[in-house]
DSSP file (Angstrom, degrees, kcal/mol; ACC not computed):
  #  RESIDUE AA STRUCTURE BP1 BP2  ACC     N-H-->O    O-->H-N    N-H-->O    O-->H-N    TCO  KAPPA ALPHA  PHI   PSI    X-CA   Y-CA   Z-CA
    1    1 A M              0   0    0      0, 0.0     7,-2.9     0, 0.0     2,-0.4   0.000 360.0 360.0 360.0 143.9   -2.2  -13.9    3.4
    2    2 A T  E     +A    7   0A   0      5,-0.2     2,-0.4    62,-0.0     5,-0.2  -0.996 360.0 179.7-132.0 130.3   -5.3  -14.7    5.4
    3    3 A V  E >  S-A    6   0A   0      3,-2.5     3,-2.3    -2,-0.4    62,-0.4  -0.987  79.3 -17.7-130.3 121.9   -7.5  -12.3    7.4
    4    4 A N  T 3  S-     0   0    0     -2,-0.4     3,-0.1     1,-0.3    -1,-0.1   0.868 128.5 -53.0  50.8  41.5  -10.5  -13.7    9.3
    5    5 A G  T 3  S+     0   0    0      1,-0.2     2,-0.5    60,-0.0    -1,-0.3   0.370 111.9 122.0  80.1  -5.5  -10.4  -16.8    7.1
    6    6 A R  E <   -A    3   0A   0     -3,-2.3    -3,-2.5     2,-0.0     2,-0.4  -0.819  51.5-150.2 -94.5 123.9  -10.4  -14.8    3.8
    7    7 A R  E     +A    2   0A   0     -2,-0.5     2,-0.4    -5,-0.2    -5,-0.2  -0.766  17.4 179.0-102.9 137.6   -7.4  -15.6    1.7
    8    8 A I        -     0   0    0     -7,-2.9     2,-0.4    -2,-0.4    -2,-0.0  -0.992  15.1-147.8-131.4 139.7   -5.6  -13.3   -0.7
    9    9 A E        -     0   0    0     -2,-0.4     2,-0.4    -7,-0.0    -2,-0.0  -0.870   6.6-164.7-111.2 145.2   -2.6  -14.1   -2.8
   10   10 A I        -     0   0    0     -2,-0.4     2,-0.2     0, 0.0    -2,-0.0  -0.994  19.7-133.3-126.7 123.5    0.2  -11.8   -3.8
   11   11 A A        -     0   0    0     -2,-0.4    -2,-0.0     1,-0.1     0, 0.0  -0.556   9.2-160.5 -77.3 138.3    2.6  -12.8   -6.5
   12   12 A T        -     0   0    0     -2,-0.2    -1,-0.1     2,-0.2     3,-0.1   0.685  30.0-128.9 -90.5 -20.6    6.3  -12.2   -5.8
   13   13 A G  S    S+     0   0    0      1,-0.3     2,-0.3     0, 0.0    -2,-0.1   0.584  72.2 113.4  80.3   9.6    7.4  -12.4   -9.4
   14   14 A R        -     0   0    0     24,-0.0    -1,-0.3     2,-0.0     2,-0.3  -0.806  50.1-155.0-113.6 156.0   10.1  -14.9   -8.4
   15   15 A Q        +     0   0    0     -2,-0.3     2,-0.3    -3,-0.1     0, 0.0  -0.905  12.5 175.0-127.0 155.9   10.4  -18.6   -9.4
   16   16 A C        -     0   0    0     -2,-0.3     5,-0.1    22,-0.0    19,-0.0  -0.973  43.7 -84.2-151.9 165.6   12.1  -21.6   -7.8
   17   17 A D    >   -     0   0    0     -2,-0.3     3,-2.1     1,-0.2     4,-0.5  -0.626  36.2-139.6 -71.9 120.9   12.5  -25.3   -8.3
   18   18 A P  G >  S+     0   0    0      0, 0.0     3,-0.9     0, 0.0    -1,-0.2   0.779 100.7  63.7 -55.3 -27.7    9.4  -26.9   -6.6
   19   19 A K  G 3  S+     0   0    0      1,-0.2    -2,-0.0     3,-0.1     0, 0.0   0.759 103.6  47.8 -67.7 -24.2   11.6  -29.6   -5.2
   20   20 A R  G <  S+     0   0    0     -3,-2.1     9,-3.5     2,-0.0     2,-0.4   0.471  87.9 106.2 -94.2  -3.5   13.5  -27.1   -3.1
   21   21 A W  E <   -B   28   0B   0     -3,-0.9     2,-0.9    -4,-0.5     7,-0.2  -0.650  57.0-155.0 -83.2 127.6   10.4  -25.4   -1.8
   22   22 A N  E  >> -B   27   0B   0      5,-2.7     4,-2.0    -2,-0.4     5,-1.4  -0.860   9.0-173.0-100.9 100.0    9.5  -26.1    1.9
   23   23 A S  T  45S+     0   0    0     -2,-0.9    -1,-0.2     1,-0.2     5,-0.0   0.798  81.6  57.2 -67.2 -28.4    5.8  -25.5    2.0
   24   24 A K  T  45S+     0   0    0      1,-0.2    -1,-0.2    -3,-0.1    -2,-0.0   0.910 117.2  33.5 -68.1 -41.8    5.7  -25.9    5.8
   25   25 A A  T  45S-     0   0    0      2,-0.2    -2,-0.2    -3,-0.2    -1,-0.2   0.680 101.0-133.1 -85.7 -19.4    8.2  -23.1    6.3
   26   26 A G  T  <5S+     0   0    0     -4,-2.0     2,-0.3     1,-0.3    -3,-0.2   0.825  72.4  98.9  69.2  30.1    7.0  -21.1    3.3
   27   27 A R  E   <S-B   22   0B   0     -5,-1.4    -5,-2.7    -7,-0.0     2,-0.4  -0.906  82.1 -90.8-142.9 166.7   10.7  -20.6    2.3
   28   28 A L  E     -B   21   0B   0     -2,-0.3    -7,-0.2     7,-0.3     2,-0.2  -0.666  43.8-127.1 -81.6 133.5   13.2  -22.1   -0.1
   29   29 A S        +     0   0    0     -9,-3.5     3,-0.2    -2,-0.4     2,-0.1  -0.514  63.9  47.2 -80.9 149.6   15.3  -24.9    1.3
   30   30 A G  S    S-     0   0    0     -2,-0.2    -2,-0.0     1,-0.1   -10,-0.0  -0.372  74.7-105.5 112.8 170.4   19.1  -24.8    1.3
   31   31 A S  S    S+     0   0    0     -2,-0.1    -1,-0.1     4,-0.1    -2,-0.0   0.237  70.6 122.7-121.1  10.9   21.9  -22.5    2.0
   32   32 A K  S  > S-     0   0    0     -3,-0.2     4,-2.4     1,-0.1     3,-0.4  -0.272  77.9-103.2 -68.6 163.2   23.0  -21.5   -1.5
   33   33 A E  H  > S+     0   0    0      1,-0.2     4,-2.8     2,-0.2     5,-0.2   0.874 120.4  54.6 -56.8 -41.5   23.0  -17.9   -2.5
   34   34 A D  H  > S+     0   0    0      1,-0.2     4,-2.3     2,-0.2    -1,-0.2   0.883 109.9  46.8 -64.4 -36.7   19.8  -18.1   -4.5
   35   35 A A  H  > S+     0   0    0     -3,-0.4     4,-2.7     2,-0.2    -7,-0.3   0.922 113.7  47.7 -69.0 -44.3   17.9  -19.6   -1.5
   36   36 A R  H  X S+     0   0    0     -4,-2.4     4,-2.1     2,-0.2    -2,-0.2   0.908 114.2  47.3 -62.2 -41.2   19.3  -17.0    0.9
   37   37 A S  H  X S+     0   0    0     -4,-2.8     4,-2.3    -5,-0.2    -2,-0.2   0.929 114.3  45.8 -66.4 -46.8   18.4  -14.2   -1.5
   38   38 A T  H  X S+     0   0    0     -4,-2.3     4,-2.4    -5,-0.2    -2,-0.2   0.916 114.0  48.2 -63.4 -43.9   14.9  -15.5   -2.2
   39   39 A N  H  X S+     0   0    0     -4,-2.7     4,-2.1     1,-0.2    -1,-0.2   0.868 110.9  51.4 -68.0 -35.0   14.2  -16.1    1.6
   40   40 A S  H  X S+     0   0    0     -4,-2.1     4,-2.2    -5,-0.2    -1,-0.2   0.914 109.9  49.8 -65.1 -42.7   15.5  -12.6    2.4
   41   41 A Y  H  X S+     0   0    0     -4,-2.3     4,-2.4     1,-0.2    -2,-0.2   0.913 109.9  50.5 -60.8 -44.0   13.2  -11.1   -0.3
   42   42 A L  H  X S+     0   0    0     -4,-2.4     4,-2.4     1,-0.2    -1,-0.2   0.882 108.4  53.1 -62.4 -38.6   10.3  -13.1    1.2
   43   43 A N  H  X S+     0   0    0     -4,-2.1     4,-2.2     2,-0.2    -1,-0.2   0.907 108.6  50.1 -62.6 -41.8   11.1  -11.8    4.7
   44   44 A T  H  X S+     0   0    0     -4,-2.2     4,-2.0     2,-0.2    -2,-0.2   0.921 110.9  48.3 -62.8 -44.6   11.1   -8.2    3.3
   45   45 A L  H  X S+     0   0    0     -4,-2.4     4,-1.9     1,-0.2    -1,-0.2   0.894 110.0  52.4 -60.9 -40.3    7.7   -8.8    1.7
   46   46 A Q  H  X S+     0   0    0     -4,-2.4     4,-2.3     1,-0.2    -1,-0.2   0.895 108.0  50.9 -64.5 -40.1    6.4  -10.3    4.9
   47   47 A E  H  X S+     0   0    0     -4,-2.2     4,-2.3     1,-0.2    -1,-0.2   0.884 108.6  52.3 -64.0 -37.9    7.5   -7.2    6.9
   48   48 A K  H  X S+     0   0    0     -4,-2.0     4,-2.3     2,-0.2    -1,-0.2   0.868 108.6  50.2 -66.3 -36.0    5.8   -4.9    4.4
   49   49 A V  H  X S+     0   0    0     -4,-1.9     4,-2.3     2,-0.2    -2,-0.2   0.923 111.3  48.2 -65.6 -44.6    2.5   -6.9    4.8
   50   50 A F  H  X S+     0   0    0     -4,-2.3     4,-2.5     1,-0.2    -2,-0.2   0.891 111.7  50.9 -62.7 -38.9    2.8   -6.6    8.6
   51   51 A S  H  X S+     0   0    0     -4,-2.3     4,-2.4     2,-0.2    -2,-0.2   0.913 108.9  50.1 -65.1 -43.0    3.5   -2.8    8.2
   52   52 A A  H  X S+     0   0    0     -4,-2.3     4,-1.8     1,-0.2    -2,-0.2   0.907 111.6  49.4 -61.0 -42.2    0.5   -2.4    6.0
   53   53 A H  H  X S+     0   0    0     -4,-2.3     4,-2.2     1,-0.2    -2,-0.2   0.928 110.3  50.2 -62.2 -46.0   -1.6   -4.2    8.6
   54   54 A S  H  X S+     0   0    0     -4,-2.5     4,-2.8     1,-0.2    -2,-0.2   0.894 108.0  53.1 -60.4 -41.5   -0.3   -2.0   11.4
   55   55 A E  H  X S+     0   0    0     -4,-2.4     4,-2.1     1,-0.2    -1,-0.2   0.888 109.2  49.2 -62.4 -38.9   -1.0    1.2    9.5
   56   56 A L  H  X>S+     0   0    0     -4,-1.8     5,-1.9     2,-0.2     4,-0.6   0.899 112.0  48.7 -67.0 -39.8   -4.6    0.1    9.0
   57   57 A V  H ><5S+     0   0    0     -4,-2.2     3,-1.0     1,-0.2    -2,-0.2   0.946 111.9  48.5 -64.3 -47.8   -5.0   -0.7   12.7
   58   58 A I  H 3<5S+     0   0    0     -4,-2.8    -2,-0.2     1,-0.3    -1,-0.2   0.884 112.5  48.1 -61.8 -39.3   -3.5    2.6   13.7
   59   59 A S  H 3<5S-     0   0    0     -4,-2.1    -1,-0.3    -5,-0.2    -2,-0.2   0.557 111.2-121.8 -80.7  -6.1   -5.8    4.6   11.4
   60   60 A G  T <<5 +     0   0    0     -3,-1.0    -3,-0.2    -4,-0.6    -2,-0.1   0.695  58.8 152.0  77.1  17.9   -8.8    2.7   12.6
   61   61 A E      < -     0   0    0     -5,-1.9    -1,-0.2    -6,-0.2     2,-0.2  -0.385  56.3 -85.7 -80.9 161.4   -9.7    1.3    9.2
   62   62 A L        -     0   0    0     -2,-0.1     2,-0.8     1,-0.1    -1,-0.1  -0.455  41.5-136.5 -65.7 132.2  -11.5   -1.9    8.5
   63   63 A I        +     0   0    0     -2,-0.2     2,-0.3     4,-0.1    -1,-0.1  -0.845  41.8 145.5 -97.7 110.5   -9.1   -4.8    8.4
   64   64 A T     >  -     0   0    0     -2,-0.8     4,-2.3     1,-0.1     5,-0.2  -0.906  61.6-108.8-133.2 164.6   -9.8   -7.2    5.6
   65   65 A A  H  > S+     0   0    0    -62,-0.4     4,-2.1    -2,-0.3     5,-0.1   0.895 122.1  50.4 -59.6 -38.9   -7.5   -9.3    3.4
   66   66 A E  H  > S+     0   0    0      2,-0.2     4,-2.7     1,-0.2    -1,-0.2   0.897 109.1  49.6 -67.4 -40.6   -8.3   -6.9    0.5
   67   67 A S  H  > S+     0   0    0      2,-0.2     4,-2.3     1,-0.2    -2,-0.2   0.884 111.8  48.6 -68.6 -36.0   -7.6   -3.7    2.5
   68   68 A V  H  X S+     0   0    0     -4,-2.3     4,-2.7     2,-0.2    -1,-0.2   0.919 113.3  47.7 -67.6 -42.2   -4.2   -5.1    3.7
   69   69 A K  H  X S+     0   0    0     -4,-2.1     4,-2.5    -5,-0.2     6,-0.2   0.915 112.2  49.2 -64.1 -43.1   -3.4   -6.1    0.1
   70   70 A D  H  X>S+     0   0    0     -4,-2.7     5,-2.8     2,-0.2     4,-0.5   0.926 113.5  46.2 -62.7 -44.8   -4.4   -2.6   -1.2
   71   71 A K  H ><5S+     0   0    0     -4,-2.3     3,-1.0     3,-0.2    -2,-0.2   0.915 112.4  51.2 -62.5 -44.0   -2.3   -0.9    1.5
   72   72 A F  H 3<5S+     0   0    0     -4,-2.7    -2,-0.2     1,-0.2    -1,-0.2   0.897 112.3  46.4 -57.9 -43.6    0.6   -3.2    0.7
   73   73 A N  H 3<5S-     0   0    0     -4,-2.5    -1,-0.2    -5,-0.2    -2,-0.2   0.477 116.6-114.2 -82.2  -3.3    0.3   -2.4   -3.0
   74   74 A G  T <<5 +     0   0    0     -3,-1.0     2,-0.3    -4,-0.5    -3,-0.2   0.668  61.1 154.1  81.4  15.9    0.0    1.3   -2.4
   75   75 A R      < -     0   0    0     -5,-2.8     2,-0.3    -6,-0.2    -1,-0.3  -0.618  29.4-152.1 -80.0 136.8   -3.5    1.7   -3.6
   76   76 A V        -     0   0    0     -2,-0.3     2,-0.3    -5,-0.0    -5,-0.0  -0.823  19.5-109.3-109.0 149.8   -5.5    4.6   -2.1
   77   77 A E  S    S-     0   0    0     -2,-0.3    -1,-0.0     1,-0.2     0, 0.0  -0.594  94.7  -2.0 -78.3 135.5   -9.2    4.7   -1.6
   78   78 A N  S    S-     0   0    0     -2,-0.3    -1,-0.2     1,-0.1     2,-0.0   0.935  82.0-158.9  53.8  58.6  -11.0    7.2   -3.9
   79   79 A P        -     0   0    0      0, 0.0     2,-0.4     0, 0.0    -1,-0.1  -0.392  10.9-130.2 -65.7 145.9   -8.0    8.6   -5.7
   80   80 A K        -     0   0    0     -2,-0.0     2,-0.2     2,-0.0    -2,-0.0  -0.787  11.6-130.7 -99.4 140.2   -8.6   12.0   -7.3
   81   81 A L     >  -     0   0    0     -2,-0.4     4,-1.8     1,-0.1     3,-0.4  -0.536  26.2-113.2 -80.9 156.1   -7.8   12.8  -10.9
   82   82 A L  H  > S+     0   0    0      1,-0.2     4,-2.4     2,-0.2     5,-0.2   0.882 117.7  56.6 -57.2 -40.4   -5.8   15.9  -11.6
   83   83 A L  H  > S+     0   0    0      1,-0.2     4,-2.4     2,-0.2    -1,-0.2   0.882 105.2  51.7 -59.8 -39.6   -8.8   17.4  -13.4
   84   84 A E  H  > S+     0   0    0     -3,-0.4     4,-2.2     1,-0.2    -1,-0.2   0.895 109.5  49.8 -64.4 -39.9  -11.0   16.9  -10.2
   85   85 A V  H  X S+     0   0    0     -4,-1.8     4,-2.3     2,-0.2    -2,-0.2   0.904 111.1  48.9 -65.0 -41.9   -8.4   18.7   -8.1
   86   86 A I  H  X S+     0   0    0     -4,-2.4     4,-2.6     2,-0.2    -2,-0.2   0.905 110.9  50.0 -65.6 -41.8   -8.2   21.6  -10.5
   87   87 A K  H  X S+     0   0    0     -4,-2.4     4,-2.2     2,-0.2    -1,-0.2   0.910 110.4  50.4 -62.3 -41.8  -12.0   22.0  -10.6
   88   88 A E  H  X S+     0   0    0     -4,-2.2     4,-1.9     2,-0.2    -2,-0.2   0.914 111.3  48.6 -61.1 -44.1  -12.1   21.9   -6.8
   89   89 A H  H  X S+     0   0    0     -4,-2.3     4,-2.5     1,-0.2    -2,-0.2   0.926 109.9  51.7 -61.0 -46.2   -9.4   24.7   -6.7
   90   90 A N  H  X S+     0   0    0     -4,-2.6     4,-2.5     1,-0.2    -2,-0.2   0.877 108.3  51.0 -62.4 -39.2  -11.3   26.8   -9.3
   91   91 A K  H  X S+     0   0    0     -4,-2.2     4,-1.8     2,-0.2    -1,-0.2   0.909 110.1  50.6 -62.4 -41.8  -14.6   26.6   -7.2
   92   92 A W  H  X S+     0   0    0     -4,-1.9     4,-0.8     1,-0.2    -2,-0.2   0.915 111.8  47.1 -62.9 -43.5  -12.7   27.7   -4.1
   93   93 A M  H >X S+     0   0    0     -4,-2.5     3,-0.8     1,-0.2     4,-0.7   0.895 108.8  54.3 -66.3 -40.7  -11.2   30.6   -6.0
   94   94 A E  H >< S+     0   0    0     -4,-2.5     3,-0.8     1,-0.3    -1,-0.2   0.874 103.7  56.6 -60.2 -37.5  -14.6   31.6   -7.5
   95   95 A A  H 3< S+     0   0    0     -4,-1.8    -1,-0.3     1,-0.2    -2,-0.2   0.758 106.1  51.3 -66.5 -23.8  -16.0   31.8   -4.0
   96   96 A L  H X< S+     0   0    0     -3,-0.8     3,-2.1    -4,-0.8    -1,-0.2   0.599  80.1 116.1 -88.5 -13.1  -13.3   34.3   -3.0
   97   97 A V  T << S+     0   0    0     -3,-0.8     3,-0.1    -4,-0.7    -3,-0.0  -0.365  83.4  15.7 -61.4 130.3  -13.9   36.7   -5.9
   98   98 A G  T 3  S+     0   0    0      1,-0.3    -1,-0.3    -2,-0.1     2,-0.2   0.359  98.6 118.9  88.5  -5.6  -15.1   40.0   -4.6
   99   99 A T    <   -     0   0    0     -3,-2.1    -1,-0.3     1,-0.1    -3,-0.0  -0.537  64.5-135.7 -88.8 162.0  -14.1   39.4   -1.0
  100  100 A T        +     0   0    0     -2,-0.2    -1,-0.1    -3,-0.1     2,-0.1   0.372  66.1 117.4 -96.6   4.4  -11.5   41.6    0.7
  101  101 A S  S    S-     0   0    0     -5,-0.2     2,-0.4     1,-0.1    -2,-0.1  -0.378  72.5-109.0 -74.3 152.2   -9.6   38.7    2.2
  102  102 A V        -     0   0    0     -2,-0.1     2,-0.5     8,-0.0    -1,-0.1  -0.641  32.2-147.6 -79.1 133.3   -6.0   38.0    1.3
  103  103 A V        -     0   0    0     -2,-0.4     2,-0.5     2,-0.0    -1,-0.0  -0.905  16.6-178.4-109.1 125.4   -5.6   35.0   -0.9
  104  104 A C        -     0   0    0     -2,-0.5     6,-0.1     6,-0.0     4,-0.0  -0.985  17.4-141.0-120.4 129.3   -2.5   32.8   -0.6
  105  105 A W  S    S+     0   0    0     -2,-0.5     2,-0.2     1,-0.2    -2,-0.0  -0.982  91.2  28.6-133.3 123.9   -2.1   29.8   -2.8
  106  106 A P  S >  S-     0   0    0      0, 0.0     3,-2.2     0, 0.0     4,-0.2   0.649  92.0-134.3 -70.5 164.8   -0.9   27.4   -1.7
  107  107 A V  G >  S+     0   0    0      1,-0.3     3,-1.9     2,-0.2    -2,-0.1   0.796  99.9  69.6 -58.6 -31.5   -2.1   28.1    1.8
  108  108 A S  G 3  S+     0   0    0      1,-0.3    -1,-0.3     2,-0.1    -3,-0.1   0.599  88.8  65.4 -66.0  -9.8    1.4   27.4    3.3
  109  109 A T  G <         0   0    0     -3,-2.2    -1,-0.3     1,-0.2    -2,-0.2   0.503 360.0 360.0 -90.8  -3.3    2.8   30.5    1.7
  110  110 A C    <         0   0    0     -3,-1.9    -1,-0.2    -4,-0.2    -2,-0.1   0.479 360.0 360.0 -72.9 360.0    0.6   32.9    3.8
């Protein structure tokens, strides 16, 4: 994949005979079942890359080869560890101690 001249590669985990690979088409040559299956798989991967790109465009995020690859692979920016989420929750609860407000956790149960 290339974005603004910056190239990123994603391994498919599949192998093929180099003699049957059509580098111009980016697909396996032939009509045997293995070629149809591999080419179908590549089409699916290509659709997922396009979808990842579209999601970045819609959300207004910076489009780079790395960001498309991260989105494709399901990587999220700044993931939180469970311990961080629990600490955040505990701080929120401490702030409510002594108040007369009704507390609902999770908020959707109020």
